[in-house]
PDB file with SEQRES, HELIX, SHEET and CRYST1 records, atoms N, CA, C and O in Angstrom:
SEQRES   1 A   69  MET LYS LYS PRO ASP ASP LEU LEU SER ILE CYS LYS VAL          
SEQRES   2 A   69  LEU TYR GLU GLU LEU LEU ALA LEU ASP PHE SER GLU LEU          
SEQRES   3 A   69  ARG ASN ALA MET ILE ASN ILE HIS ASP ASP ASP ALA GLY          
SEQRES   4 A   69  SER PHE LEU ASN TYR ASP TYR SER ASP ALA VAL GLY PRO          
SEQRES   5 A   69  THR VAL THR THR ILE PHE TYR ASN SER HIS PRO ALA ALA          
SEQRES   6 A   69  GLU ARG GLU GLY                                              
HELIX    1 AA1 ASP A    6  ALA A   20  1                                  15    
HELIX    2 AA2 TYR A   59  SER A   61  5                                   3    
HELIX    3 AA3 PRO A   63  ALA A   65  5                                   3    
SHEET    1 AA1 3 ALA A  29  ASP A  35  0                                        
SHEET    2 AA1 3 SER A  40  SER A  47 -1                                        
SHEET    3 AA1 3 GLY A  51  PHE A  58 -1                                        
CRYST1    1.000    1.000    1.000  90.00  90.00  90.00 P 1           1          
ATOM      1  N   MET A   1       0.841  -1.172   0.000  1.00  0.00           N  
ATOM      2  CA  MET A   1       0.000   0.000   0.000  1.00  0.00           C  
ATOM      3  C   MET A   1       0.887   1.236   0.000  1.00  0.00           C  
ATOM      4  O   MET A   1       1.782   1.376   0.833  1.00  0.00           O  
ATOM      5  N   LYS A   2       0.628   2.117  -0.935  1.00  0.00           N  
ATOM      6  CA  LYS A   2       1.426   3.330  -1.059  1.00  0.00           C  
ATOM      7  C   LYS A   2       0.632   4.597  -0.754  1.00  0.00           C  
ATOM      8  O   LYS A   2       1.211   5.611  -0.365  1.00  0.00           O  
ATOM      9  N   LYS A   3      -0.690   4.547  -0.928  1.00  0.00           N  
ATOM     10  CA  LYS A   3      -1.536   5.711  -0.682  1.00  0.00           C  
ATOM     11  C   LYS A   3      -2.897   5.241  -0.178  1.00  0.00           C  
ATOM     12  O   LYS A   3      -3.268   4.088  -0.398  1.00  0.00           O  
ATOM     13  N   PRO A   4      -3.642   6.112   0.491  1.00  0.00           N  
ATOM     14  CA  PRO A   4      -4.914   5.689   1.088  1.00  0.00           C  
ATOM     15  C   PRO A   4      -5.893   5.049   0.107  1.00  0.00           C  
ATOM     16  O   PRO A   4      -6.595   4.106   0.470  1.00  0.00           O  
ATOM     17  N   ASP A   5      -5.950   5.543  -1.124  1.00  0.00           N  
ATOM     18  CA  ASP A   5      -6.899   4.979  -2.082  1.00  0.00           C  
ATOM     19  C   ASP A   5      -6.573   3.536  -2.451  1.00  0.00           C  
ATOM     20  O   ASP A   5      -7.403   2.853  -3.051  1.00  0.00           O  
ATOM     21  N   ASP A   6      -5.376   3.059  -2.102  1.00  0.00           N  
ATOM     22  CA  ASP A   6      -5.059   1.647  -2.306  1.00  0.00           C  
ATOM     23  C   ASP A   6      -5.973   0.759  -1.468  1.00  0.00           C  
ATOM     24  O   ASP A   6      -6.126  -0.428  -1.755  1.00  0.00           O  
ATOM     25  N   LEU A   7      -6.581   1.338  -0.429  1.00  0.00           N  
ATOM     26  CA  LEU A   7      -7.507   0.569   0.399  1.00  0.00           C  
ATOM     27  C   LEU A   7      -8.703   0.077  -0.413  1.00  0.00           C  
ATOM     28  O   LEU A   7      -9.280  -0.962  -0.090  1.00  0.00           O  
ATOM     29  N   LEU A   8      -9.082   0.807  -1.459  1.00  0.00           N  
ATOM     30  CA  LEU A   8     -10.163   0.340  -2.322  1.00  0.00           C  
ATOM     31  C   LEU A   8      -9.770  -0.940  -3.039  1.00  0.00           C  
ATOM     32  O   LEU A   8     -10.583  -1.854  -3.179  1.00  0.00           O  
ATOM     33  N   SER A   9      -8.540  -1.006  -3.487  1.00  0.00           N  
ATOM     34  CA  SER A   9      -8.053  -2.225  -4.153  1.00  0.00           C  
ATOM     35  C   SER A   9      -8.020  -3.390  -3.185  1.00  0.00           C  
ATOM     36  O   SER A   9      -8.342  -4.520  -3.552  1.00  0.00           O  
ATOM     37  N   ILE A  10      -7.630  -3.117  -1.943  1.00  0.00           N  
ATOM     38  CA  ILE A  10      -7.605  -4.165  -0.919  1.00  0.00           C  
ATOM     39  C   ILE A  10      -9.027  -4.670  -0.670  1.00  0.00           C  
ATOM     40  O   ILE A  10      -9.241  -5.877  -0.555  1.00  0.00           O  
ATOM     41  N   CYS A  11      -9.987  -3.770  -0.586  1.00  0.00           N  
ATOM     42  CA  CYS A  11     -11.383  -4.176  -0.397  1.00  0.00           C  
ATOM     43  C   CYS A  11     -11.859  -5.055  -1.555  1.00  0.00           C  
ATOM     44  O   CYS A  11     -12.543  -6.056  -1.339  1.00  0.00           O  
ATOM     45  N   LYS A  12     -11.498  -4.679  -2.774  1.00  0.00           N  
ATOM     46  CA  LYS A  12     -11.910  -5.470  -3.943  1.00  0.00           C  
ATOM     47  C   LYS A  12     -11.302  -6.863  -3.904  1.00  0.00           C  
ATOM     48  O   LYS A  12     -12.002  -7.850  -4.132  1.00  0.00           O  
ATOM     49  N   VAL A  13     -10.012  -6.957  -3.617  1.00  0.00           N  
ATOM     50  CA  VAL A  13      -9.350  -8.262  -3.547  1.00  0.00           C  
ATOM     51  C   VAL A  13      -9.962  -9.100  -2.427  1.00  0.00           C  
ATOM     52  O   VAL A  13     -10.213 -10.290  -2.619  1.00  0.00           O  
ATOM     53  N   LEU A  14     -10.203  -8.507  -1.271  1.00  0.00           N  
ATOM     54  CA  LEU A  14     -10.821  -9.217  -0.160  1.00  0.00           C  
ATOM     55  C   LEU A  14     -12.199  -9.743  -0.567  1.00  0.00           C  
ATOM     56  O   LEU A  14     -12.524 -10.901  -0.305  1.00  0.00           O  
ATOM     57  N   TYR A  15     -12.994  -8.906  -1.198  1.00  0.00           N  
ATOM     58  CA  TYR A  15     -14.331  -9.296  -1.657  1.00  0.00           C  
ATOM     59  C   TYR A  15     -14.245 -10.489  -2.614  1.00  0.00           C  
ATOM     60  O   TYR A  15     -14.964 -11.475  -2.455  1.00  0.00           O  
ATOM     61  N   GLU A  16     -13.364 -10.388  -3.599  1.00  0.00           N  
ATOM     62  CA  GLU A  16     -13.222 -11.455  -4.594  1.00  0.00           C  
ATOM     63  C   GLU A  16     -12.715 -12.757  -3.970  1.00  0.00           C  
ATOM     64  O   GLU A  16     -13.164 -13.841  -4.341  1.00  0.00           O  
ATOM     65  N   GLU A  17     -11.794 -12.649  -3.035  1.00  0.00           N  
ATOM     66  CA  GLU A  17     -11.258 -13.849  -2.382  1.00  0.00           C  
ATOM     67  C   GLU A  17     -12.312 -14.518  -1.500  1.00  0.00           C  
ATOM     68  O   GLU A  17     -12.393 -15.745  -1.453  1.00  0.00           O  
ATOM     69  N   LEU A  18     -13.114 -13.721  -0.806  1.00  0.00           N  
ATOM     70  CA  LEU A  18     -14.179 -14.300   0.002  1.00  0.00           C  
ATOM     71  C   LEU A  18     -15.222 -14.995  -0.871  1.00  0.00           C  
ATOM     72  O   LEU A  18     -15.734 -16.052  -0.503  1.00  0.00           O  
ATOM     73  N   LEU A  19     -15.538 -14.407  -2.025  1.00  0.00           N  
ATOM     74  CA  LEU A  19     -16.444 -15.075  -2.961  1.00  0.00           C  
ATOM     75  C   LEU A  19     -15.848 -16.391  -3.439  1.00  0.00           C  
ATOM     76  O   LEU A  19     -16.556 -17.391  -3.556  1.00  0.00           O  
ATOM     77  N   ALA A  20     -14.545 -16.393  -3.716  1.00  0.00           N  
ATOM     78  CA  ALA A  20     -13.866 -17.618  -4.160  1.00  0.00           C  
ATOM     79  C   ALA A  20     -13.900 -18.704  -3.091  1.00  0.00           C  
ATOM     80  O   ALA A  20     -13.804 -19.890  -3.406  1.00  0.00           O  
ATOM     81  N   LEU A  21     -14.034 -18.307  -1.834  1.00  0.00           N  
ATOM     82  CA  LEU A  21     -14.131 -19.248  -0.722  1.00  0.00           C  
ATOM     83  C   LEU A  21     -15.587 -19.623  -0.425  1.00  0.00           C  
ATOM     84  O   LEU A  21     -15.888 -20.190   0.626  1.00  0.00           O  
ATOM     85  N   ASP A  22     -16.481 -19.303  -1.357  1.00  0.00           N  
ATOM     86  CA  ASP A  22     -17.907 -19.652  -1.276  1.00  0.00           C  
ATOM     87  C   ASP A  22     -18.708 -18.867  -0.249  1.00  0.00           C  
ATOM     88  O   ASP A  22     -19.709 -19.367   0.265  1.00  0.00           O  
ATOM     89  N   PHE A  23     -18.289 -17.658   0.056  1.00  0.00           N  
ATOM     90  CA  PHE A  23     -19.138 -16.754   0.838  1.00  0.00           C  
ATOM     91  C   PHE A  23     -20.142 -16.155  -0.153  1.00  0.00           C  
ATOM     92  O   PHE A  23     -19.981 -15.020  -0.603  1.00  0.00           O  
ATOM     93  N   SER A  24     -21.159 -16.918  -0.480  1.00  0.00           N  
ATOM     94  CA  SER A  24     -22.051 -16.578  -1.593  1.00  0.00           C  
ATOM     95  C   SER A  24     -23.018 -15.433  -1.285  1.00  0.00           C  
ATOM     96  O   SER A  24     -23.523 -14.801  -2.213  1.00  0.00           O  
ATOM     97  N   GLU A  25     -23.284 -15.155  -0.032  1.00  0.00           N  
ATOM     98  CA  GLU A  25     -24.216 -14.080   0.306  1.00  0.00           C  
ATOM     99  C   GLU A  25     -23.487 -12.831   0.795  1.00  0.00           C  
ATOM    100  O   GLU A  25     -24.016 -12.065   1.601  1.00  0.00           O  
ATOM    101  N   LEU A  26     -22.297 -12.643   0.311  1.00  0.00           N  
ATOM    102  CA  LEU A  26     -21.471 -11.499   0.688  1.00  0.00           C  
ATOM    103  C   LEU A  26     -22.023 -10.239   0.031  1.00  0.00           C  
ATOM    104  O   LEU A  26     -22.262 -10.220  -1.177  1.00  0.00           O  
ATOM    105  N   ARG A  27     -22.223  -9.195   0.814  1.00  0.00           N  
ATOM    106  CA  ARG A  27     -22.734  -7.933   0.281  1.00  0.00           C  
ATOM    107  C   ARG A  27     -21.607  -7.016  -0.163  1.00  0.00           C  
ATOM    108  O   ARG A  27     -21.658  -6.444  -1.252  1.00  0.00           O  
ATOM    109  N   ASN A  28     -20.579  -6.876   0.686  1.00  0.00           N  
ATOM    110  CA  ASN A  28     -19.483  -5.963   0.377  1.00  0.00           C  
ATOM    111  C   ASN A  28     -18.298  -6.267   1.291  1.00  0.00           C  
ATOM    112  O   ASN A  28     -18.386  -7.080   2.211  1.00  0.00           O  
ATOM    113  N   ALA A  29     -17.193  -5.591   1.009  1.00  0.00           N  
ATOM    114  CA  ALA A  29     -16.015  -5.624   1.888  1.00  0.00           C  
ATOM    115  C   ALA A  29     -15.631  -4.179   2.147  1.00  0.00           C  
ATOM    116  O   ALA A  29     -15.617  -3.356   1.232  1.00  0.00           O  
ATOM    117  N   MET A  30     -15.316  -3.873   3.410  1.00  0.00           N  
ATOM    118  CA  MET A  30     -15.005  -2.485   3.731  1.00  0.00           C  
ATOM    119  C   MET A  30     -13.895  -2.373   4.765  1.00  0.00           C  
ATOM    120  O   MET A  30     -13.646  -3.287   5.551  1.00  0.00           O  
ATOM    121  N   ILE A  31     -13.245  -1.229   4.736  1.00  0.00           N  
ATOM    122  CA  ILE A  31     -12.241  -0.847   5.728  1.00  0.00           C  
ATOM    123  C   ILE A  31     -12.621   0.552   6.199  1.00  0.00           C  
ATOM    124  O   ILE A  31     -12.844   1.444   5.381  1.00  0.00           O  
ATOM    125  N   ASN A  32     -12.695   0.747   7.508  1.00  0.00           N  
ATOM    126  CA  ASN A  32     -13.033   2.060   8.067  1.00  0.00           C  
ATOM    127  C   ASN A  32     -11.815   2.652   8.762  1.00  0.00           C  
ATOM    128  O   ASN A  32     -11.156   1.980   9.556  1.00  0.00           O  
ATOM    129  N   ILE A  33     -11.521   3.911   8.461  1.00  0.00           N  
ATOM    130  CA  ILE A  33     -10.429   4.650   9.084  1.00  0.00           C  
ATOM    131  C   ILE A  33     -11.057   5.770   9.923  1.00  0.00           C  
ATOM    132  O   ILE A  33     -11.629   6.722   9.393  1.00  0.00           O  
ATOM    133  N   HIS A  34     -10.933   5.627  11.232  1.00  0.00           N  
ATOM    134  CA  HIS A  34     -11.572   6.571  12.158  1.00  0.00           C  
ATOM    135  C   HIS A  34     -10.718   7.818  12.384  1.00  0.00           C  
ATOM    136  O   HIS A  34      -9.491   7.750  12.453  1.00  0.00           O  
ATOM    137  N   ASP A  35     -11.404   8.958  12.495  1.00  0.00           N  
ATOM    138  CA  ASP A  35     -10.789  10.241  12.831  1.00  0.00           C  
ATOM    139  C   ASP A  35     -11.608  10.828  13.982  1.00  0.00           C  
ATOM    140  O   ASP A  35     -12.547  11.593  13.764  1.00  0.00           O  
ATOM    141  N   ASP A  36     -11.237  10.458  15.203  1.00  0.00           N  
ATOM    142  CA  ASP A  36     -12.005  10.895  16.366  1.00  0.00           C  
ATOM    143  C   ASP A  36     -12.028  12.411  16.525  1.00  0.00           C  
ATOM    144  O   ASP A  36     -13.024  12.963  16.994  1.00  0.00           O  
ATOM    145  N   ASP A  37     -10.956  13.091  16.143  1.00  0.00           N  
ATOM    146  CA  ASP A  37     -10.931  14.549  16.246  1.00  0.00           C  
ATOM    147  C   ASP A  37     -12.007  15.197  15.368  1.00  0.00           C  
ATOM    148  O   ASP A  37     -12.603  16.203  15.752  1.00  0.00           O  
ATOM    149  N   ALA A  38     -12.250  14.618  14.197  1.00  0.00           N  
ATOM    150  CA  ALA A  38     -13.274  15.142  13.287  1.00  0.00           C  
ATOM    151  C   ALA A  38     -14.649  14.548  13.570  1.00  0.00           C  
ATOM    152  O   ALA A  38     -15.657  15.020  13.045  1.00  0.00           O  
ATOM    153  N   GLY A  39     -14.683  13.509  14.403  1.00  0.00           N  
ATOM    154  CA  GLY A  39     -15.955  12.856  14.703  1.00  0.00           C  
ATOM    155  C   GLY A  39     -16.510  12.091  13.522  1.00  0.00           C  
ATOM    156  O   GLY A  39     -17.723  12.034  13.319  1.00  0.00           O  
ATOM    157  N   SER A  40     -15.602  11.493  12.732  1.00  0.00           N  
ATOM    158  CA  SER A  40     -16.044  10.799  11.522  1.00  0.00           C  
ATOM    159  C   SER A  40     -15.093   9.656  11.187  1.00  0.00           C  
ATOM    160  O   SER A  40     -14.052   9.475  11.818  1.00  0.00           O  
ATOM    161  N   PHE A  41     -15.488   8.897  10.175  1.00  0.00           N  
ATOM    162  CA  PHE A  41     -14.572   7.903   9.629  1.00  0.00           C  
ATOM    163  C   PHE A  41     -14.741   7.830   8.127  1.00  0.00           C  
ATOM    164  O   PHE A  41     -15.805   8.129   7.585  1.00  0.00           O  
ATOM    165  N   LEU A  42     -13.661   7.422   7.462  1.00  0.00           N  
ATOM    166  CA  LEU A  42     -13.704   7.181   6.029  1.00  0.00           C  
ATOM    167  C   LEU A  42     -14.050   5.718   5.827  1.00  0.00           C  
ATOM    168  O   LEU A  42     -13.403   4.834   6.390  1.00  0.00           O  
ATOM    169  N   ASN A  43     -15.061   5.467   5.031  1.00  0.00           N  
ATOM    170  CA  ASN A  43     -15.508   4.120   4.737  1.00  0.00           C  
ATOM    171  C   ASN A  43     -15.064   3.771   3.315  1.00  0.00           C  
ATOM    172  O   ASN A  43     -15.635   4.258   2.339  1.00  0.00           O  
ATOM    173  N   TYR A  44     -14.040   2.924   3.212  1.00  0.00           N  
ATOM    174  CA  TYR A  44     -13.590   2.398   1.924  1.00  0.00           C  
ATOM    175  C   TYR A  44     -14.379   1.119   1.702  1.00  0.00           C  
ATOM    176  O   TYR A  44     -14.354   0.221   2.544  1.00  0.00           O  
ATOM    177  N   ASP A  45     -15.082   1.026   0.576  1.00  0.00           N  
ATOM    178  CA  ASP A  45     -16.058  -0.040   0.379  1.00  0.00           C  
ATOM    179  C   ASP A  45     -16.007  -0.547  -1.062  1.00  0.00           C  
ATOM    180  O   ASP A  45     -15.858   0.230  -2.005  1.00  0.00           O  
ATOM    181  N   TYR A  46     -16.135  -1.864  -1.211  1.00  0.00           N  
ATOM    182  CA  TYR A  46     -16.242  -2.440  -2.556  1.00  0.00           C  
ATOM    183  C   TYR A  46     -17.324  -3.499  -2.585  1.00  0.00           C  
ATOM    184  O   TYR A  46     -17.436  -4.317  -1.672  1.00  0.00           O  
ATOM    185  N   SER A  47     -18.127  -3.475  -3.652  1.00  0.00           N  
ATOM    186  CA  SER A  47     -19.060  -4.557  -3.961  1.00  0.00           C  
ATOM    187  C   SER A  47     -19.201  -4.629  -5.474  1.00  0.00           C  
ATOM    188  O   SER A  47     -18.977  -3.639  -6.172  1.00  0.00           O  
ATOM    189  N   ASP A  48     -19.574  -5.805  -5.982  1.00  0.00           N  
ATOM    190  CA  ASP A  48     -19.803  -5.931  -7.421  1.00  0.00           C  
ATOM    191  C   ASP A  48     -20.988  -5.074  -7.861  1.00  0.00           C  
ATOM    192  O   ASP A  48     -21.005  -4.568  -8.983  1.00  0.00           O  
ATOM    193  N   ALA A  49     -21.971  -4.911  -6.990  1.00  0.00           N  
ATOM    194  CA  ALA A  49     -23.175  -4.158  -7.350  1.00  0.00           C  
ATOM    195  C   ALA A  49     -22.908  -2.666  -7.503  1.00  0.00           C  
ATOM    196  O   ALA A  49     -23.470  -2.027  -8.393  1.00  0.00           O  
ATOM    197  N   VAL A  50     -22.058  -2.101  -6.646  1.00  0.00           N  
ATOM    198  CA  VAL A  50     -21.829  -0.652  -6.628  1.00  0.00           C  
ATOM    199  C   VAL A  50     -20.441  -0.277  -7.123  1.00  0.00           C  
ATOM    200  O   VAL A  50     -20.248   0.807  -7.673  1.00  0.00           O  
ATOM    201  N   GLY A  51     -19.480  -1.165  -6.932  1.00  0.00           N  
ATOM    202  CA  GLY A  51     -18.095  -0.855  -7.283  1.00  0.00           C  
ATOM    203  C   GLY A  51     -17.387  -0.237  -6.098  1.00  0.00           C  
ATOM    204  O   GLY A  51     -17.844  -0.379  -4.964  1.00  0.00           O  
ATOM    205  N   PRO A  52     -16.280   0.446  -6.336  1.00  0.00           N  
ATOM    206  CA  PRO A  52     -15.521   1.051  -5.239  1.00  0.00           C  
ATOM    207  C   PRO A  52     -16.098   2.406  -4.839  1.00  0.00           C  
ATOM    208  O   PRO A  52     -16.435   3.228  -5.691  1.00  0.00           O  
ATOM    209  N   THR A  53     -16.206   2.625  -3.526  1.00  0.00           N  
ATOM    210  CA  THR A  53     -16.664   3.930  -3.031  1.00  0.00           C  
ATOM    211  C   THR A  53     -15.867   4.310  -1.785  1.00  0.00           C  
ATOM    212  O   THR A  53     -15.412   3.454  -1.027  1.00  0.00           O  
ATOM    213  N   VAL A  54     -15.715   5.607  -1.600  1.00  0.00           N  
ATOM    214  CA  VAL A  54     -15.142   6.154  -0.369  1.00  0.00           C  
ATOM    215  C   VAL A  54     -16.138   7.180   0.145  1.00  0.00           C  
ATOM    216  O   VAL A  54     -16.503   8.117  -0.565  1.00  0.00           O  
ATOM    217  N   THR A  55     -16.580   6.991   1.399  1.00  0.00           N  
ATOM    218  CA  THR A  55     -17.601   7.854   1.970  1.00  0.00           C  
ATOM    219  C   THR A  55     -17.164   8.315   3.349  1.00  0.00           C  
ATOM    220  O   THR A  55     -16.696   7.512   4.156  1.00  0.00           O  
ATOM    221  N   THR A  56     -17.315   9.603   3.623  1.00  0.00           N  
ATOM    222  CA  THR A  56     -17.095  10.113   4.975  1.00  0.00           C  
ATOM    223  C   THR A  56     -18.398   9.965   5.742  1.00  0.00           C  
ATOM    224  O   THR A  56     -19.445  10.439   5.302  1.00  0.00           O  
ATOM    225  N   ILE A  57     -18.327   9.303   6.890  1.00  0.00           N  
ATOM    226  CA  ILE A  57     -19.504   9.096   7.723  1.00  0.00           C  
ATOM    227  C   ILE A  57     -19.226   9.708   9.091  1.00  0.00           C  
ATOM    228  O   ILE A  57     -18.233   9.379   9.739  1.00  0.00           O  
ATOM    229  N   PHE A  58     -20.109  10.597   9.520  1.00  0.00           N  
ATOM    230  CA  PHE A  58     -19.951  11.236  10.819  1.00  0.00           C  
ATOM    231  C   PHE A  58     -20.572  10.367  11.896  1.00  0.00           C  
ATOM    232  O   PHE A  58     -21.622   9.757  11.691  1.00  0.00           O  
ATOM    233  N   TYR A  59     -19.915  10.318  13.045  1.00  0.00           N  
ATOM    234  CA  TYR A  59     -20.373   9.470  14.144  1.00  0.00           C  
ATOM    235  C   TYR A  59     -21.821   9.760  14.531  1.00  0.00           C  
ATOM    236  O   TYR A  59     -22.561   8.846  14.895  1.00  0.00           O  
ATOM    237  N   ASN A  60     -22.228  11.022  14.453  1.00  0.00           N  
ATOM    238  CA  ASN A  60     -23.577  11.386  14.882  1.00  0.00           C  
ATOM    239  C   ASN A  60     -24.613  11.279  13.759  1.00  0.00           C  
ATOM    240  O   ASN A  60     -25.749  11.724  13.926  1.00  0.00           O  
ATOM    241  N   SER A  61     -24.237  10.699  12.623  1.00  0.00           N  
ATOM    242  CA  SER A  61     -25.157  10.610  11.493  1.00  0.00           C  
ATOM    243  C   SER A  61     -26.182   9.497  11.646  1.00  0.00           C  
ATOM    244  O   SER A  61     -27.247   9.540  11.029  1.00  0.00           O  
ATOM    245  N   HIS A  62     -25.865   8.500  12.467  1.00  0.00           N  
ATOM    246  CA  HIS A  62     -26.757   7.357  12.661  1.00  0.00           C  
ATOM    247  C   HIS A  62     -26.330   6.626  13.924  1.00  0.00           C  
ATOM    248  O   HIS A  62     -25.135   6.551  14.210  1.00  0.00           O  
ATOM    249  N   PRO A  63     -27.275   6.084  14.689  1.00  0.00           N  
ATOM    250  CA  PRO A  63     -26.885   5.391  15.927  1.00  0.00           C  
ATOM    251  C   PRO A  63     -25.868   4.260  15.708  1.00  0.00           C  
ATOM    252  O   PRO A  63     -25.030   4.008  16.575  1.00  0.00           O  
ATOM    253  N   ALA A  64     -25.936   3.587  14.571  1.00  0.00           N  
ATOM    254  CA  ALA A  64     -24.982   2.498  14.306  1.00  0.00           C  
ATOM    255  C   ALA A  64     -23.564   3.022  14.086  1.00  0.00           C  
ATOM    256  O   ALA A  64     -22.604   2.264  14.228  1.00  0.00           O  
ATOM    257  N   ALA A  65     -23.414   4.304  13.744  1.00  0.00           N  
ATOM    258  CA  ALA A  65     -22.115   4.884  13.478  1.00  0.00           C  
ATOM    259  C   ALA A  65     -21.495   5.563  14.703  1.00  0.00           C  
ATOM    260  O   ALA A  65     -20.334   5.970  14.665  1.00  0.00           O  
ATOM    261  N   GLU A  66     -22.262   5.685  15.782  1.00  0.00           N  
ATOM    262  CA  GLU A  66     -21.746   6.369  16.972  1.00  0.00           C  
ATOM    263  C   GLU A  66     -20.594   5.586  17.563  1.00  0.00           C  
ATOM    264  O   GLU A  66     -20.615   4.357  17.626  1.00  0.00           O  
ATOM    265  N   ARG A  67     -19.593   6.326  17.993  1.00  0.00           N  
ATOM    266  CA  ARG A  67     -18.392   5.717  18.573  1.00  0.00           C  
ATOM    267  C   ARG A  67     -18.337   6.082  20.034  1.00  0.00           C  
ATOM    268  O   ARG A  67     -18.448   7.252  20.400  1.00  0.00           O  
ATOM    269  N   GLU A  68     -18.166   5.078  20.864  1.00  0.00           N  
ATOM    270  CA  GLU A  68     -18.036   5.312  22.297  1.00  0.00           C  
ATOM    271  C   GLU A  68     -16.590   5.645  22.620  1.00  0.00           C  
ATOM    272  O   GLU A  68     -15.662   5.048  22.073  1.00  0.00           O  
ATOM    273  N   GLY A  69     -16.411   6.611  23.521  1.00  0.00           N  
ATOM    274  CA  GLY A  69     -15.083   7.050  23.913  1.00  0.00           C  
ATOM    275  C   GLY A  69     -14.398   6.019  24.700  1.00  0.00           C  
ATOM    276  O   GLY A  69     -13.258   6.218  25.119  1.00  0.00           O  
TER     277      GLY A  69                                                      
END                                                                             
């Protein structure tokens, strides 16, 4: 890995390898990088249905995203 966007490639390879291992109901593969100072995390995500995406998600955007101190 040389730059942060390489995480998308890692997600894709992980997704493909899990499918090859017969994880047939796999939705996606993701890596989250937390930034507690900003109150958010970067969600690197890959799926065959959507492709590669990078999304900033704020902790207070949804109860499932809240981070406990």
